[in-house]
C-alpha positions as CSV (number, residue, x, y, z in Angstrom):
1,M,-0.2,0.0,-0.3
2,E,1.1,3.2,-0.5
3,V,1.0,5.6,2.3
4,I,0.5,8.6,2.1
5,R,3.1,10.8,4.7
6,R,1.5,12.7,6.9
7,N,1.6,16.8,7.0
8,A,5.3,18.0,9.1
9,M,2.6,19.6,11.2
10,A,0.6,16.4,11.8
11,E,1.4,14.9,15.1
12,P,0.8,11.0,16.2
13,F,-3.2,10.3,17.1
14,E,-2.8,9.7,20.9
15,V,-5.6,7.1,21.9
16,K,-7.2,8.1,25.3
17,D,-9.9,6.4,27.3
18,C,-12.4,8.2,29.6
19,A,-15.2,7.7,32.4
20,L,-17.4,10.2,33.6
21,I,-17.9,10.9,37.1
22,A,-21.1,12.0,38.5
23,L,-21.3,14.4,41.5
24,A,-23.9,15.4,43.0
25,T,-25.2,19.4,43.1
26,G,-27.4,19.2,46.0
27,M,-30.2,20.7,43.5
28,E,-33.5,18.7,43.0
29,A,-37.2,19.4,41.4
30,Q,-40.3,17.5,42.1
31,N,-42.6,19.5,39.7
32,L,-41.9,21.0,36.4
33,R,-41.7,24.6,38.1
34,E,-39.1,23.7,40.4
35,L,-37.5,22.2,37.2
36,A,-37.6,25.5,35.2
37,D,-36.2,27.2,38.1
38,R,-33.1,25.3,38.8
39,I,-32.5,24.6,35.2
40,R,-31.9,28.4,35.0
41,N,-29.1,28.3,37.5
42,I,-27.5,24.8,37.3
43,P,-23.7,24.7,36.0
44,T,-23.3,23.6,32.6
45,G,-21.5,20.5,33.4
46,S,-24.7,19.3,34.7
47,I,-26.8,19.6,31.0
48,Y,-23.7,18.4,29.8
49,Y,-24.4,15.3,32.6
50,H,-27.9,14.7,32.0
51,F,-27.8,14.9,28.0
52,W,-24.6,12.8,27.9
53,G,-24.1,10.9,30.7
54,G,-26.5,8.3,30.5
55,M,-24.1,6.9,27.5
56,L,-21.2,5.7,29.9
57,R,-23.7,4.5,32.8
58,P,-24.1,0.9,32.9
59,T,-27.7,0.0,32.6
60,F,-30.0,-3.2,32.0
61,D,-32.6,-2.0,30.1
62,E,-32.9,-0.2,27.2
63,P,-33.7,3.7,27.9
64,E,-36.7,5.2,26.3
65,Y,-35.4,8.3,26.2
66,Q,-32.0,9.5,25.1
67,N,-31.6,12.4,27.8
68,D,-32.6,12.4,31.6
69,F,-34.7,15.4,31.3
70,A,-37.1,13.2,29.0
71,A,-36.5,10.1,31.1
72,W,-38.0,12.0,34.4
73,A,-41.2,13.9,32.8
74,W,-42.6,10.5,31.1
75,R,-41.3,8.3,34.4
76,S,-42.2,10.5,37.4
77,L,-44.1,13.4,36.2
78,H,-46.4,11.1,33.5
79,D,-46.3,13.7,31.1
80,P,-46.1,11.7,27.3
81,H,-46.3,15.1,25.9
82,L,-43.0,17.0,27.3
83,A,-41.3,13.8,27.0
84,E,-41.3,13.6,23.7
85,R,-40.6,17.4,22.9
86,L,-37.3,17.2,25.2
87,A,-36.4,14.2,23.8
88,L,-36.4,16.0,20.3
89,I,-33.5,18.2,21.8
90,D,-30.2,17.1,19.9
91,P,-27.2,18.2,21.4
92,T,-25.0,18.4,18.9
93,G,-27.1,21.0,17.4
94,F,-25.5,23.2,19.7
95,K,-21.6,24.4,20.3
96,E,-22.0,26.3,23.5
97,M,-24.7,24.8,26.6
98,E,-25.6,28.2,27.3
99,D,-27.6,27.4,23.8
100,L,-28.8,24.3,25.1
101,R,-29.7,25.3,28.5
102,R,-32.0,28.1,26.5
103,E,-33.6,25.5,24.3
104,I,-34.5,23.1,27.3
105,L,-36.0,26.2,29.0
106,D,-38.2,27.1,26.1
107,V,-39.6,23.7,25.9
108,V,-40.3,23.3,29.9
109,E,-41.8,26.9,29.9
110,E,-44.0,26.3,26.6
111,R,-45.5,22.9,28.4
112,L,-46.3,25.2,31.7
113,D,-47.9,27.5,29.8
114,E,-50.4,25.0,28.5
115,S,-50.6,23.1,31.2
116,P,-53.6,23.9,33.8
117,Y,-52.0,22.7,36.9
118,I,-48.1,22.1,37.5
119,P,-47.1,18.5,37.0
120,W,-45.5,17.0,40.6
121,A,-43.3,13.9,41.0
122,K,-43.9,11.7,44.0
123,T,-41.8,12.3,47.1
124,G,-39.3,9.5,46.3
125,Q,-38.8,10.5,42.1
126,R,-37.2,13.9,42.2
127,F,-35.3,15.1,39.9
128,H,-31.6,14.9,41.2
129,F,-29.1,17.1,39.6
130,E,-26.0,16.1,38.8
131,K,-22.8,17.4,37.6
132,S,-20.0,15.8,35.8
133,Q,-16.5,15.4,35.6
134,I,-14.7,13.5,32.9
135,V,-11.7,11.7,34.1
136,V,-9.3,10.9,31.0
137,F,-6.7,8.3,30.6
138,D,-3.9,7.8,28.1
139,T,-4.3,4.1,26.7
140,G,-0.3,4.5,25.5
141,Q,-1.6,3.8,21.6
142,R,-0.3,6.2,19.1
143,L,-1.1,6.0,15.4
144,Q,1.2,7.3,12.8
145,E,-0.5,7.0,9.9
146,P,-4.4,7.8,8.9
147,H,-5.0,4.0,7.7
148,E,-4.2,3.1,10.9
149,L,-7.8,3.9,12.3
150,V,-9.2,1.4,10.3
151,K,-7.5,-1.2,12.4
152,I,-8.0,0.0,15.6
153,I,-11.9,1.3,15.9
154,P,-13.2,-2.1,16.3
155,H,-11.0,-2.7,19.1
156,L,-11.5,1.3,20.6
157,S,-13.4,1.0,24.4
158,L,-16.8,2.4,24.6
159,G,-14.8,5.4,26.6
160,S,-12.6,5.9,23.8
161,V,-15.4,6.2,21.8
162,F,-16.9,8.4,23.9
163,Y,-14.3,10.4,24.4
164,H,-12.7,11.1,21.1
165,M,-16.4,10.9,19.2
166,I,-18.3,13.2,21.7
167,D,-16.6,14.8,23.9
168,A,-14.4,16.0,21.8
169,R,-17.2,18.3,20.0
170,R,-16.9,20.5,22.8
171,R,-12.8,20.8,23.2
172,T,-12.3,21.3,19.0
173,D,-12.8,24.6,17.6
174,R,-14.8,23.4,15.0
175,G,-16.9,21.2,17.1
176,R,-15.7,18.1,15.1
177,S,-14.3,15.0,16.3
178,D,-10.8,14.0,17.0
179,F,-10.8,11.4,14.5
180,S,-11.9,14.6,11.6
181,E,-9.5,17.1,13.6
182,W,-6.4,14.6,13.0
183,L,-7.4,13.4,9.3
184,A,-7.6,17.1,8.5
185,S,-4.1,18.1,9.7
186,F,-3.2,16.1,6.9
187,G,-4.7,18.8,4.3
188,D,-7.6,18.1,1.5
189,K,-5.9,14.1,0.7
190,Y,-8.7,13.1,3.5
191,K,-11.5,16.0,3.3
192,S,-14.1,13.1,1.8
193,V,-13.7,10.9,5.0
194,V,-13.4,13.7,7.6
195,E,-17.1,15.3,5.9
196,S,-18.7,11.8,6.4
197,L,-17.3,11.5,9.6
198,S,-18.4,15.0,10.6
199,G,-22.1,13.8,9.1
200,I,-22.3,11.4,11.7
201,D,-24.8,12.6,14.6
202,P,-23.5,10.8,17.8
203,Y,-26.8,11.2,19.9
204,F,-29.9,9.2,18.8
205,T,-27.8,5.9,19.0
206,N,-25.6,4.3,21.5
207,L,-21.6,3.6,21.9
208,M,-21.5,0.3,20.5
209,A,-23.4,1.7,17.7
210,L,-21.7,4.7,16.9
211,R,-18.3,2.9,16.8
212,N,-19.5,0.6,14.0
213,E,-20.7,3.4,12.2
214,V,-17.2,5.0,12.3
215,E,-15.7,1.6,11.4
216,A,-18.5,1.8,8.1
217,V,-17.2,4.8,7.3
218,L,-13.5,4.3,7.4
219,K,-14.0,1.1,5.7
220,K,-15.3,2.6,2.9
221,Y,-12.6,5.1,2.1
222,D,-9.7,4.0,-0.1
223,W,-6.8,5.0,1.8
224,E,-4.7,4.0,-1.2
225,R,-6.0,5.8,-3.4
226,G,-7.4,8.8,-1.2
227,E,-10.8,9.1,-2.3
């Protein structure tokens, strides 16, 4: 195989793993009005956790809703209309957490305006706001050439998939995955695969399916011809 040498500015790809640690904020809500009030003031790390944290939390069943706010509206407030509206919010469309906060508030406040009464949860079903702290581990693996991604992707831990495909979007200037950013550092040679990877929406899925989708994109690319 003819290997495309990397740009002098391109560094080896460092494969990382991660875990999300949940930290209690001490804030909770028992009804929809309290939920709105708390969302206005919770740290952005809490919004991040309640939208993305479920992907790394161990679970024994398939969640009905992707984010914790929608799940609580369904299970504790018994409000399917609110649950569906919250479930439709895709956080990948918001570069800034403050913009996502405003979108959540718009949905909740609209529902408050519509409701003839304020929905309450039972005492033991309060919404407990948590925030996340990401712990990053260096696996020691280094990739020198882009085509090496094809072999390593199927063997990545789910924590690595989360870190490089999801968390990267809030760390990188363009809001792209670490894979896209690294390939782009080689110039325009890998433009098409960068665009394909950037077109993947990591939210309405799970980490195993996301890993498979990334693998499928990389396998379609002709690394020898560069197309």
